[in-house]
N, C-alpha and C positions, 0 to 999 in steps of 0.2 A: 298350315292353312287354318287350323283350329283357333290359333291366336291372332288372326290377321287384323282384327280391330285393335288389339293391344299393340301390335307392331306398327300400324299406321299412326296411331296416336302418340306411340312412344317416339318414332322418328320425327313426327311433327313438332312435339314439344322439345325434343332434344335439339333439333336444328334451331328452333325458335330461341331457345335459351342461349345457345351458343353464339348465334349471330347477334342477338340483343346485347350480350356481354361484349362482343367484338366491336359493336357500334360504340359502346362506351369507352373502350380502351383505345380504338384507333378509327375515329369517324373520318369520313372522306370530306364531308362539307358541314358547315355549321347549319343547324336547324333554324327555320324562320318563323315557326309557329309553335304553339304549345304542344309539346309531346304527349302530355297527359290527355288533352282534348282529343287529339288525333288517334291516339291509341284506343281511347274509349269508343270513338266512332268506328274505326276500322275493325277492332275485335268484336264490337257489337254486331256488325254486319256479318262477321264470319260465323258467329253463333246463330244469327237469324237465318242465314243461308243453309246452315247444317240442319236446323230445325225444319225448315221448309222441305229440304230434300228428303229427310226421313218421314215427314208427314205426307207428302204428295206423291212419292214414288213407292209402289208396292215392293219393288226391288231396285237396288242401285246397280252400279256397273259389276261389282264382283257377284252380286246375287244373280244377275243376268248371265254371267259366265257359267255359274253353276247349272242353271236352268238349261243353257245351251249344251253343256256337256252331257247332262242327263238325258235330254231329248234328242241328242245327235243333230242339233241345229248348227248352221253355219259352214263355211268353206273348210276351215281347219279340222272340223269334226267329221268331214266326209272323205278325208284323204289319209292315207297311212303314211305318216312321217314321223320321225323321232320327236319326243316331247320337247326336248331342248330346243329343236329347230322351230317347232310350233310356237313356243314361248317367244323366242327371239323375233319371229316375223310378227306376232301379234303386238309386241311392245313397240316395234318399229312402225308399224302401220298405225297404231294408236297415236304415237307421237307425231306422224305425218298429218293425220286428220286434225289433231288439236292445233298444230301449227297452221293448217289451212283455215281452221275456224278462226284463229286469232287474226290471221291475215285478212279475212272476209269482214271481221268486226272492225277493222281499221278502214277498209276502203268503201264498204257499203253504208249509206247514210243512215238508215234506221238502226241497224246493228251498232253503229258507231255512237249514237245517241246514248245507248245503253252502256257500252264499253267506256264512254267518256268519264263515268264515275270513277273508274280505276285511275284514270289519268288526271283527274282534278284534285288529287291529293296535294296539299300545300307543301309538303315535303316528301322525301323518298326514304323509306326505311323498311325494315323487315316486315312491318305490318301492312305495307302497301301491296304486298304479294298476295293478300287475301281480300283486298278491298274491291268487291265486285257488286254490281247491281243484282238484286235477287232474281230478276227476269233473265238476266245473262247466265246466271248459274243454273237456272232451270233449263234453259235452252241447251246449254253446254251438256247438262246431264242427259237429255233427250238424244243429243247427237252421239254421246258416248255409249249409252245403253244400246242404241240402235246398231252402232258399229260393232260392239261386242257380240251382239246376237248374229249379224250378217257374217262376220269373219269367223265366228265360233271361238273367240279368244279364250284360252285357258284361264281359269282363275288365278293361277300363279302370275301369269303375264299381266293381268289386270292389276293385281296387287303390286307388282314391281313397278308398273307404269305409274300408278297413282302415288306411291311412295316418292318416286323420282320426281314427278311433276311438282308435288307439293314442296319438296325439299329444295329443288332448284328455283322454283318461284320465290321462296323466301330468301335464298342466297342471292339470286339476281337483283333483288330490289333492296337488299341491305345497304345501309349507309356506312360501308367499310373501306378503309384505304388499303388497297392490295398493291404490293410491288409490281411495277410495270411489267417485268418479264413474266411473272406468274399470271397477271391478268391477261397478257397476250395469249398464253397457252389456254387458260380457262375459257376465253372467248370461243375458242375452236369447238368446245364441247358443251357448255352449259349456259352460254349468254343468249338471251332472246335476240330477235332481229334488231337491226339499228333503228327501225321505225319506232320500237318500243321506247328507246331512249330519246328519240327526237320529240316525241309527243309529251314526254315528261319535261 
């Protein structure tokens, strides 16, 4: 956990580079707009959102997990269960909450206006997974920090969840040609709901 920041950034850039190269070698569809312009916009948004999160939140999700652990806050910190079970429960619950948030941002009018930025990308590729309105990112972090505190998610669980969330977001949005049989299996585990593909 001492190297959690390096791990998160390492996985992010590792998956980003792998999927970017995969898109060049085996693209699913031909791009319709300038890749350079889109990448500049999408990656600029990514850096802006990261800057805002660091500047506006005294602690992010992993920081809140440490606070909850030290103060004994949250459900999982008030019961005696094996650490591995606590981590598994927290990861699954965080995943469910983010799924529910994603669903809500699709069906509620005002959140959809924010989330629409993600779906107005002219093409779909690895950078689309990080194209979000800054206000949506801030709301999402508020939800995540609150849930981490309420359930008392262990820091390791939050790290695992965030690494998986970022990696699968890039993978799911990548413009790559995957063999049908492999794609069918992957859909069971890492592909976002059909509503995500429909709006694109």
